C-alpha positions in Angstrom: 14.3 -70.2 11.2 14.0 -66.9 10.4 11.7 -64.6 12.2 8.9 -63.4 9.4 8.4 -60.1 8.7 5.1 -58.5 9.1 2.8 -58.3 5.9 2.4 -54.7 7.3 6.2 -53.8 7.3 6.9 -55.7 3.8 3.8 -53.6 2.1 3.6 -49.6 0.8 1.3 -49.5 4.2 3.7 -49.8 6.4 2.7 -49.0 9.7 6.5 -46.9 9.8 5.7 -43.5 10.1 7.5 -42.5 6.6 7.7 -38.7 7.5 9.9 -39.4 10.6 12.8 -40.5 7.9 16.1 -38.7 7.2 16.0 -37.2 3.6 16.6 -34.3 1.7 14.6 -31.3 1.6 13.7 -30.3 -2.4 14.6 -26.7 -2.2 13.3 -24.8 -5.0 16.0 -21.7 -6.3 15.1 -18.4 -4.3 14.9 -16.1 -7.2 16.9 -12.6 -7.0 17.6 -11.3 -10.1 15.6 -11.8 -13.6 12.6 -9.8 -15.0 9.6 -9.3 -11.6 6.3 -7.6 -12.8 4.4 -6.3 -10.1 0.5 -6.0 -10.3 -1.3 -3.8 -7.9 -4.8 -4.5 -8.1 -6.7 -1.8 -6.4 -5.1 0.5 -8.0 -5.4 0.2 -11.6 -1.4 -0.3 -11.7 1.5 -2.4 -13.4 4.9 -2.9 -13.9 7.9 -4.1 -15.0 11.5 -4.3 -14.2 14.8 -5.9 -14.6 15.9 -6.8 -10.8 20.2 -7.2 -10.4 22.1 -7.4 -7.5 23.4 -4.3 -6.1 25.9 -5.7 -3.4 28.3 -4.9 -5.7 27.9 -1.6 -6.7 27.0 -0.6 -2.6 31.0 -1.8 -2.1 32.3 0.2 -5.4 30.4 3.4 -4.0 31.7 2.9 -0.3 35.2 2.6 -2.0 34.9 5.4 -4.7 33.1 8.1 -2.0 34.0 10.4 -4.5 31.6 9.1 -7.4 29.3 8.3 -4.2 29.2 12.1 -4.4 28.6 13.1 -8.0 25.3 10.5 -7.4 23.9 11.7 -5.0 21.4 14.0 -6.6 20.4 11.5 -8.6 20.2 9.2 -5.6 18.0 11.9 -3.9 16.0 12.1 -7.0 14.9 8.4 -6.9 14.1 8.4 -3.2 11.2 11.4 -3.9 10.3 9.5 -7.4 9.9 6.5 -5.5 7.8 8.4 -2.6 6.0 10.0 -4.9 4.8 6.3 -6.8 3.8 5.2 -3.5 2.0 7.5 -2.4 -0.2 7.4 -5.6 -0.9 3.8 -5.8 -1.7 4.9 -2.0 -4.0 7.4 -2.8 -5.9 5.4 -5.5 -6.1 2.7 -3.5 -7.8 4.7 -0.6 -9.9 7.3 -2.3 -8.1 10.4 -1.1 -10.6 13.1 -2.9 -10.0 15.4 -0.5 -7.8 17.7 0.0 -7.4 20.4 3.2 -5.4 23.0 3.3 -4.3 23.5 6.8 -2.8 27.4 7.2 -1.7 28.8 10.3 -2.7 32.2 11.4 0.8 32.6 12.6 3.6 32.2 11.0 4.9 28.2 11.4 9.2 28.1 11.0 9.4 24.7 12.7 8.9 22.2 10.1 8.8 19.2 13.2 6.3 21.2 15.2 3.9 21.6 12.5 3.6 17.7 12.0 3.4 16.8 15.0 0.3 19.3 15.0 -1.0 18.0 12.5 -1.0 13.8 13.9 -3.2 15.3 16.8 -5.4 16.9 14.2 -5.3 13.5 12.8 -5.9 12.1 15.9 -9.2 14.7 17.2 -10.8 13.9 13.2 -10.1 10.3 14.2 -12.0 10.2 17.4 -15.1 12.9 16.0 -15.6 10.0 13.6 -16.5 7.7 16.1 -13.0 5.7 16.1 -12.4 3.7 13.9 -9.3 4.2 11.8 -9.1 5.8 8.3 -6.6 6.5 5.5 -4.8 9.7 5.0 -2.4 11.3 4.0 -0.1 14.5 4.4 2.7 16.6 3.8 4.0 20.2 4.8 4.3 23.2 2.4 6.2 26.1 2.6 4.7 28.8 1.4 6.3 31.1 -0.9 5.4 34.6 0.8 7.3 33.4 3.5 4.4 32.6 5.7 6.6 29.7 6.7 4.5 26.1 7.0 1.3 25.4 6.0 -0.2 21.1 4.7 -2.3 19.8 2.3 -4.2 17.8 4.2 -5.6 14.5 2.0 -9.0 11.8 2.9 -12.0 9.7 1.1 -14.4 11.4 2.8 -16.2 15.3 3.4 -16.7 17.1 6.2 -18.9 20.1 6.7 -16.1 23.0 6.6 -17.4 24.6 10.2 -16.5 21.6 11.7 -12.8 21.2 10.4 -12.5 24.2 10.6 -13.1 24.5 14.6 -11.3 21.3 14.2 -8.0 22.3 13.5 -8.3 25.8 15.4 -5.2 27.0 14.1 -6.1 29.0 11.3 -8.1 29.2 7.9 -8.9 26.0 5.8 -10.2 25.5 2.4 -11.3 21.9 0.4 -10.4 20.9 -3.1 -12.7 18.0 -4.0 -9.7 16.8 -7.1 -12.8 14.4 -8.4 -15.2 16.4 -9.2 -13.5 20.0 -9.1 -12.7 22.2 -12.4 -10.0 24.4 -11.0 -7.2 23.9 -8.7 -6.8 25.3 -4.5 -5.2 27.8 -6.7 -7.2 28.7 -9.2 -5.6 26.7 -12.0 -7.8 24.9 -14.4 -8.3 21.2 -13.7 -10.5 20.0 -16.7 -13.3 17.1 -16.1 -11.6 13.0 -15.3 -11.9 10.5 -17.4 -12.5 7.5 -14.8 -12.5 7.7 -11.0 -9.4 7.2 -10.7 -7.8 9.5 -13.0 -9.2 12.6 -10.6 -7.4 10.4 -7.4 -4.2 10.3 -9.5 -4.5 13.9 -10.4 -4.7 14.5 -6.3 -1.8 12.2 -5.0 0.1 13.8 -8.2 -0.9 17.7 -6.2 -0.3 16.6 -3.5 3.2 15.5 -4.1 3.9 18.5 -6.5 4.0 20.5 -3.9 5.7 18.8 -1.5 8.5 17.2 -2.9 10.0 20.8 -3.7 10.6 20.9 0.0 11.5 17.5 0.5 15.4 18.3 0.3 17.3 17.1 3.3 17.4 20.8 4.5 14.1 20.9 4.9 12.8 17.6 6.1 15.5 17.2 8.4 17.3 14.2 10.6 15.0 11.6 10.9 12.3 13.5 9.8 9.7 11.9 7.0 8.4 13.5 3.7 4.7 12.9 4.6 3.1 10.7 7.1 0.1 8.7 6.6 -2.7 6.8 8.0 -0.6 3.3 9.2 -2.6 -0.3 7.7 -3.7 0.7 4.1 -1.4 -0.1 2.4 -2.0 -0.8 -1.5 -1.7 -4.9 -1.6 0.6 -5.8 -4.6 1.3 -9.5 -6.4 4.8 -10.1 -7.7 5.8 -12.9 -10.0 8.8 -13.7 -12.0 8.5 -14.0 -16.0 9.8 -14.1 -19.6 10.2 -10.8 -20.1 7.7 -7.6 -21.8 6.0 -10.1 -24.2 5.0 -12.5 -21.2 4.1 -9.2 -19.8 1.3 -8.3 -21.4 -0.3 -11.1 -21.5 -0.7 -11.0 -18.4 -2.1 -7.4 -19.3 -4.1 -8.6 -20.8 -5.9 -11.0 -18.8 -6.0 -9.1 -15.3 -7.6 -6.2 -16.6 -11.1 -6.1 -17.4 -11.5 -4.9 -21.1 -14.1 -1.5 -20.3 -10.3 -0.7 -18.6 -8.3 -1.1 -21.6 -9.8 1.7 -23.4 -7.5 4.3 -20.9 -4.4 2.0 -20.4 -1.0 4.3 -20.2 2.1 2.6 -21.0 5.4 4.0 -20.7 8.8 2.4 -21.7 12.1 3.5 -20.3 13.5 2.7 -23.3 12.0 5.8 -24.8 14.1 8.2 -22.6 16.8 8.9 -24.3 18.8 10.2 -21.0 17.2 7.4 -18.9 20.3 5.7 -16.3 18.6 3.3 -14.7 17.8 -0.3 -14.6 14.9 -0.8 -17.5 11.3 -0.3 -16.7 8.2 -0.4 -17.6 4.4 0.4 -16.6 0.7 0.6 -16.8 -1.5 2.6 -15.7 -6.0 1.9 -16.5 
Protein backbone atom coordinates (compact mmCIF):
# COMPACT_ATOMS: atom_id res chain seq x y z
CA UNK A 1 0.00 0.00 0.00
CA UNK A 2 1.43 3.30 -1.06
CA UNK A 3 2.09 5.64 1.76
CA UNK A 4 -0.16 8.63 1.77
CA UNK A 5 1.46 12.04 1.58
CA UNK A 6 0.33 14.28 4.43
CA UNK A 7 -2.10 16.89 3.31
CA UNK A 8 0.06 19.69 4.66
CA UNK A 9 3.02 18.62 2.52
CA UNK A 10 0.96 18.51 -0.68
CA UNK A 11 -0.62 21.93 -0.29
CA UNK A 12 0.83 25.38 -0.76
CA UNK A 13 0.87 25.62 3.04
CA UNK A 14 3.64 23.06 3.36
CA UNK A 15 5.26 22.67 6.73
CA UNK A 16 8.62 22.79 4.96
CA UNK A 17 10.35 26.15 5.20
CA UNK A 18 10.77 27.17 1.56
CA UNK A 19 13.32 29.79 2.56
CA UNK A 20 15.86 26.99 2.92
CA UNK A 21 15.59 25.97 -0.73
CA UNK A 22 18.66 26.44 -2.88
CA UNK A 23 17.75 29.06 -5.45
CA UNK A 24 19.65 31.44 -7.66
CA UNK A 25 19.11 34.91 -6.18
CA UNK A 26 17.84 37.64 -8.44
CA UNK A 27 20.45 40.35 -8.48
CA UNK A 28 19.95 43.75 -9.98
CA UNK A 29 22.78 44.78 -12.29
CA UNK A 30 25.10 47.33 -10.73
CA UNK A 31 25.08 50.40 -12.94
CA UNK A 32 28.46 52.05 -13.38
CA UNK A 33 27.90 54.51 -16.21
CA UNK A 34 25.19 56.74 -17.62
CA UNK A 35 23.45 59.95 -16.53
CA UNK A 36 23.68 60.42 -12.76
CA UNK A 37 21.47 62.97 -11.01
CA UNK A 38 22.48 64.10 -7.51
CA UNK A 39 20.42 66.27 -5.18
CA UNK A 40 21.69 68.04 -2.05
CA UNK A 41 18.53 68.98 -0.14
CA UNK A 42 20.36 70.86 2.61
CA UNK A 43 22.17 73.32 0.38
CA UNK A 44 19.86 73.95 -2.58
CA UNK A 45 21.89 72.26 -5.29
CA UNK A 46 21.57 69.52 -7.86
CA UNK A 47 23.80 68.23 -10.63
CA UNK A 48 23.63 65.94 -13.64
CA UNK A 49 26.79 64.29 -14.95
CA UNK A 50 27.49 61.57 -17.44
CA UNK A 51 29.58 58.88 -15.78
CA UNK A 52 31.96 56.76 -17.85
CA UNK A 53 34.42 54.07 -16.88
CA UNK A 54 37.80 55.60 -16.08
CA UNK A 55 39.88 52.43 -15.86
CA UNK A 56 41.02 52.44 -19.50
CA UNK A 57 41.92 56.11 -19.26
CA UNK A 58 44.05 55.46 -16.17
CA UNK A 59 45.87 52.61 -17.90
CA UNK A 60 46.53 54.85 -20.88
CA UNK A 61 48.01 57.53 -18.66
CA UNK A 62 50.27 54.99 -17.00
CA UNK A 63 51.51 53.85 -20.42
CA UNK A 64 52.07 57.38 -21.63
CA UNK A 65 53.92 59.30 -18.93
CA UNK A 66 54.50 62.26 -21.22
CA UNK A 67 50.77 62.66 -21.72
CA UNK A 68 50.26 62.47 -17.98
CA UNK A 69 52.70 65.33 -17.47
CA UNK A 70 50.81 67.42 -20.01
CA UNK A 71 47.53 66.78 -18.20
CA UNK A 72 48.93 67.42 -14.75
CA UNK A 73 47.89 71.05 -14.67
CA UNK A 74 44.36 70.18 -15.79
CA UNK A 75 44.09 67.47 -13.15
CA UNK A 76 45.23 69.93 -10.50
CA UNK A 77 42.61 72.45 -11.62
CA UNK A 78 39.94 69.74 -11.45
CA UNK A 79 41.05 68.85 -7.92
CA UNK A 80 40.87 72.51 -6.89
CA UNK A 81 37.41 72.85 -8.42
CA UNK A 82 36.18 69.73 -6.65
CA UNK A 83 37.52 70.99 -3.32
CA UNK A 84 35.83 74.35 -3.85
CA UNK A 85 32.51 72.69 -4.71
CA UNK A 86 32.60 70.47 -1.63
CA UNK A 87 33.48 73.47 0.51
CA UNK A 88 30.55 75.48 -0.85
CA UNK A 89 28.09 72.72 -0.02
CA UNK A 90 29.57 72.37 3.45
CA UNK A 91 29.24 76.13 4.01
CA UNK A 92 25.61 76.28 2.94
CA UNK A 93 24.51 73.14 4.78
CA UNK A 94 26.11 74.30 8.04
CA UNK A 95 25.37 78.04 7.72
CA UNK A 96 28.99 79.20 7.96
CA UNK A 97 28.38 82.93 7.65
CA UNK A 98 31.04 84.37 10.01
CA UNK A 99 34.66 84.54 8.87
CA UNK A 100 37.27 85.26 11.53
CA UNK A 101 40.67 86.29 10.25
CA UNK A 102 43.30 84.96 12.66
CA UNK A 103 46.71 86.64 12.37
CA UNK A 104 50.14 86.13 13.89
CA UNK A 105 52.00 88.99 15.53
CA UNK A 106 55.24 87.25 14.56
CA UNK A 107 55.24 86.00 10.98
CA UNK A 108 54.78 82.25 10.50
CA UNK A 109 56.13 80.54 7.39
CA UNK A 110 55.65 76.88 8.35
CA UNK A 111 52.20 75.91 7.02
CA UNK A 112 51.98 72.70 9.03
CA UNK A 113 52.78 74.60 12.23
CA UNK A 114 50.06 77.14 11.42
CA UNK A 115 47.46 74.40 10.84
CA UNK A 116 48.38 72.81 14.19
CA UNK A 117 47.87 76.16 15.95
CA UNK A 118 44.41 76.55 14.41
CA UNK A 119 43.45 72.97 15.29
CA UNK A 120 44.28 73.74 18.91
CA UNK A 121 42.24 76.96 18.70
CA UNK A 122 39.25 74.98 17.37
CA UNK A 123 39.59 72.58 20.32
CA UNK A 124 39.62 75.47 22.84
CA UNK A 125 36.60 77.04 21.13
CA UNK A 126 34.69 73.79 21.47
CA UNK A 127 35.54 73.58 25.18
CA UNK A 128 34.34 77.12 26.00
CA UNK A 129 31.09 76.37 24.19
CA UNK A 130 30.35 73.46 26.49
CA UNK A 131 32.13 70.69 24.61
CA UNK A 132 29.49 70.19 21.92
CA UNK A 133 30.77 69.59 18.39
CA UNK A 134 30.07 72.30 15.84
CA UNK A 135 30.90 72.80 12.16
CA UNK A 136 33.80 74.95 11.02
CA UNK A 137 36.03 75.39 7.96
CA UNK A 138 39.46 76.96 7.85
CA UNK A 139 42.35 77.42 5.48
CA UNK A 140 45.52 79.49 5.74
CA UNK A 141 46.34 82.32 3.35
CA UNK A 142 49.73 83.76 2.50
CA UNK A 143 49.84 87.43 3.38
CA UNK A 144 50.58 89.49 0.23
CA UNK A 145 53.05 91.64 2.17
CA UNK A 146 55.35 88.71 2.86
CA UNK A 147 54.43 88.36 6.56
CA UNK A 148 53.79 84.63 6.23
CA UNK A 149 50.46 82.94 6.86
CA UNK A 150 47.22 84.10 8.40
CA UNK A 151 44.03 82.00 8.64
CA UNK A 152 40.41 82.38 7.48
CA UNK A 153 38.25 80.54 10.01
CA UNK A 154 34.49 80.18 9.36
CA UNK A 155 31.78 79.30 11.92
CA UNK A 156 27.95 79.55 11.98
CA UNK A 157 27.59 81.63 15.17
CA UNK A 158 28.74 85.01 16.45
CA UNK A 159 31.11 85.22 19.42
CA UNK A 160 32.30 88.28 21.29
CA UNK A 161 35.38 89.75 19.66
CA UNK A 162 37.37 89.90 22.91
CA UNK A 163 36.63 86.23 23.61
CA UNK A 164 37.93 85.12 20.20
CA UNK A 165 41.03 87.31 20.56
CA UNK A 166 41.75 85.78 23.95
CA UNK A 167 41.21 82.23 22.72
CA UNK A 168 43.45 82.79 19.70
CA UNK A 169 46.21 84.59 21.55
CA UNK A 170 48.67 84.92 18.63
CA UNK A 171 47.74 88.26 17.09
CA UNK A 172 44.90 90.46 15.87
CA UNK A 173 41.53 89.01 14.85
CA UNK A 174 38.54 90.49 13.02
CA UNK A 175 35.23 89.18 11.72
CA UNK A 176 32.98 89.55 8.67
CA UNK A 177 29.35 88.44 8.55
CA UNK A 178 28.81 87.50 4.90
CA UNK A 179 25.05 87.33 5.36
CA UNK A 180 24.66 91.01 6.24
CA UNK A 181 27.89 92.88 5.53
CA UNK A 182 27.98 95.26 2.56
CA UNK A 183 31.78 95.04 2.38
CA UNK A 184 34.30 92.24 2.52
CA UNK A 185 37.22 91.93 4.96
CA UNK A 186 39.45 94.04 2.68
CA UNK A 187 36.82 96.67 1.98
CA UNK A 188 35.64 95.25 -1.34
CA UNK A 189 31.93 95.88 -2.08
CA UNK A 190 29.62 92.90 -1.60
CA UNK A 191 26.10 94.32 -1.91
CA UNK A 192 22.90 92.89 -0.48
CA UNK A 193 22.04 89.20 -0.56
CA UNK A 194 18.74 88.25 -2.15
CA UNK A 195 18.50 85.00 -0.19
CA UNK A 196 20.21 83.59 2.94
CA UNK A 197 21.94 80.95 0.80
CA UNK A 198 23.49 83.66 -1.35
CA UNK A 199 25.33 85.00 1.69
CA UNK A 200 26.58 81.54 2.63
CA UNK A 201 27.81 80.87 -0.91
CA UNK A 202 29.48 84.25 -0.89
CA UNK A 203 31.36 83.23 2.26
CA UNK A 204 32.43 79.96 0.65
CA UNK A 205 33.57 81.66 -2.55
CA UNK A 206 35.57 84.17 -0.57
CA UNK A 207 37.27 81.54 1.57
CA UNK A 208 38.13 79.33 -1.40
CA UNK A 209 39.17 82.22 -3.63
CA UNK A 210 41.90 83.33 -1.28
CA UNK A 211 42.89 79.79 -0.40
CA UNK A 212 43.08 78.33 -3.91
CA UNK A 213 46.04 80.43 -4.94
CA UNK A 214 47.95 78.79 -2.09
CA UNK A 215 46.79 75.23 -2.91
CA UNK A 216 49.73 74.39 -5.15
CA UNK A 217 51.83 71.33 -4.22
CA UNK A 218 54.72 73.59 -3.25
CA UNK A 219 52.60 75.48 -0.72
CA UNK A 220 50.46 72.64 0.62
CA UNK A 221 53.26 70.11 0.91
CA UNK A 222 53.14 66.32 1.11
CA UNK A 223 50.38 64.74 3.25
CA UNK A 224 48.88 68.14 4.12
CA UNK A 225 45.30 69.25 3.47
CA UNK A 226 44.05 72.23 1.49
CA UNK A 227 41.62 73.01 4.28
CA UNK A 228 40.15 71.47 7.43
CA UNK A 229 36.51 71.03 8.50
CA UNK A 230 34.63 69.94 11.59
CA UNK A 231 33.92 66.24 11.23
CA UNK A 232 30.39 64.84 11.22
CA UNK A 233 28.69 67.68 9.33
CA UNK A 234 29.00 66.55 5.72
CA UNK A 235 26.06 67.50 3.45
CA UNK A 236 23.54 64.74 2.77
CA UNK A 237 23.02 63.77 -0.86
CA UNK A 238 20.59 61.67 -2.86
CA UNK A 239 21.68 60.15 -6.18
CA UNK A 240 19.91 58.19 -8.88
CA UNK A 241 20.48 57.07 -12.45
CA UNK A 242 18.16 58.73 -14.96
CA UNK A 243 17.68 58.87 -18.71
CA UNK A 244 19.07 62.34 -19.34
CA UNK A 245 18.61 66.13 -19.08
CA UNK A 246 14.85 66.15 -19.74
CA UNK A 247 14.21 63.83 -16.81
CA UNK A 248 16.55 65.93 -14.67
CA UNK A 249 14.49 69.07 -15.37
CA UNK A 250 11.33 67.21 -14.43
CA UNK A 251 12.93 66.14 -11.15
CA UNK A 252 13.93 69.72 -10.39
CA UNK A 253 10.33 70.83 -10.84
CA UNK A 254 9.19 68.15 -8.38
CA UNK A 255 11.95 68.55 -5.79
CA UNK A 256 12.36 72.34 -5.59
CA UNK A 257 9.63 74.40 -3.91
CA UNK A 258 7.98 76.95 -6.19
CA UNK A 259 9.18 79.89 -4.09
CA UNK A 260 12.80 78.73 -4.46
CA UNK A 261 12.54 78.28 -8.22
CA UNK A 262 12.43 82.07 -8.60
CA UNK A 263 16.14 82.13 -7.71
CA UNK A 264 17.11 79.15 -9.84
CA UNK A 265 20.47 79.41 -11.60
CA UNK A 266 21.28 76.85 -14.27
CA UNK A 267 24.70 76.05 -15.69
CA UNK A 268 25.41 73.80 -18.67
CA UNK A 269 28.90 72.74 -19.75
CA UNK A 270 27.64 72.60 -23.36
CA UNK A 271 27.66 76.39 -23.30
CA UNK A 272 31.40 76.46 -22.58
CA UNK A 273 33.41 76.28 -25.81
CA UNK A 274 36.63 75.26 -24.03
CA UNK A 275 35.03 72.55 -21.86
CA UNK A 276 37.09 69.35 -22.25
CA UNK A 277 35.54 67.09 -19.60
CA UNK A 278 32.41 64.93 -19.44
CA UNK A 279 29.16 66.92 -19.80
CA UNK A 280 27.66 68.34 -16.61
CA UNK A 281 24.66 70.47 -15.68
CA UNK A 282 24.05 72.16 -12.35
CA UNK A 283 21.13 73.85 -10.61
CA UNK A 284 21.31 76.19 -7.62
CA UNK A 285 18.51 78.00 -5.85
